[in-house]
C-alpha positions as CSV (number, residue, x, y, z in Angstrom):
1,M,-162.8,75.0,-11.6
2,L,-159.8,77.5,-13.2
3,G,-157.6,75.0,-13.3
4,N,-153.9,74.2,-12.3
5,G,-155.6,73.0,-9.1
6,H,-157.1,76.2,-8.2
7,A,-160.8,76.9,-8.1
8,C,-163.4,79.4,-6.2
9,D,-167.0,80.1,-5.6
10,S,-168.5,83.2,-3.8
11,V,-166.9,82.6,-0.9
12,H,-163.4,81.1,-0.8
13,G,-160.5,80.7,-3.4
14,Y,-159.0,77.0,-3.6
15,Y,-156.1,75.1,-4.2
16,C,-156.3,71.3,-4.5
17,G,-159.8,71.6,-2.7
18,K,-158.5,73.6,0.2
19,P,-159.5,77.0,1.0
20,I,-156.8,79.8,0.4
21,R,-156.8,81.6,3.5
22,S,-155.8,84.6,1.9
23,C,-158.0,84.9,-0.9
24,T,-160.5,88.2,0.3
25,S,-161.4,88.3,-3.4
26,P,-162.7,84.6,-4.4
27,L,-164.5,85.8,-7.5
28,T,-162.1,87.9,-8.9
29,L,-159.8,84.8,-8.7
30,S,-158.1,83.9,-12.3
31,L,-155.3,82.0,-14.1
32,P,-152.8,84.4,-15.2
33,D,-151.3,84.2,-18.8
34,R,-148.2,82.6,-19.5
35,T,-148.6,80.2,-16.4
36,D,-149.2,76.9,-18.6
37,D,-149.0,73.8,-16.2
38,L,-147.3,76.6,-13.2
39,P,-150.2,76.6,-10.0
40,Y,-150.1,80.4,-9.9
41,A,-153.5,82.6,-9.6
42,L,-154.5,85.9,-9.1
43,D,-157.0,87.8,-7.5
44,D,-157.4,91.9,-6.8
45,D,-155.5,91.7,-3.7
46,H,-152.9,88.8,-4.4
47,V,-150.7,86.5,-6.4
48,Y,-150.7,82.9,-5.3
49,F,-148.3,80.4,-6.0
50,E,-150.4,77.3,-5.1
51,S,-152.0,78.4,-1.7
52,A,-149.2,80.8,-0.6
53,A,-149.6,84.4,-1.1
54,L,-146.6,85.9,-2.8
55,K,-145.2,88.7,-0.3
56,G,-145.1,92.2,-1.4
57,V,-146.5,91.5,-4.8
58,D,-148.3,93.9,-6.7
59,P,-151.2,91.8,-8.7
60,R,-151.2,94.6,-11.2
61,E,-147.8,94.6,-12.2
62,W,-147.1,91.0,-11.7
63,R,-145.9,88.7,-14.5
64,M,-143.9,85.7,-15.4
65,L,-140.4,86.6,-16.6
66,D,-139.5,83.2,-17.6
67,D,-140.3,79.3,-17.2
68,V,-139.6,80.0,-13.6
69,F,-139.1,83.4,-12.3
70,S,-141.8,85.9,-12.2
71,G,-142.1,89.2,-10.6
72,D,-143.4,92.8,-10.2
73,T,-141.9,96.1,-10.8
74,K,-140.0,95.4,-7.3
75,H,-139.4,91.9,-6.8
76,V,-138.1,88.8,-8.5
77,Y,-139.7,85.3,-7.4
78,F,-139.2,81.7,-7.7
79,G,-142.4,79.9,-6.8
80,A,-143.5,81.4,-3.8
81,K,-140.4,82.7,-2.5
């Protein structure tokens, strides 16, 4: 169990016990800094809000901008949108 509803094994990443279908690197799934109780996780390829992958995000550049917004160098997100 990673926390905030996320977990992983060698086959899948999970959110609330259900597989995250777009998680292709489950062994790299982790909780990012500054997310406290927010349901974010990331792996080598994606950033997830709950089980939804944020579209177009660069996980190497992504960060929390404040308590509700996150972003990378090209996008700003509110939750998964």
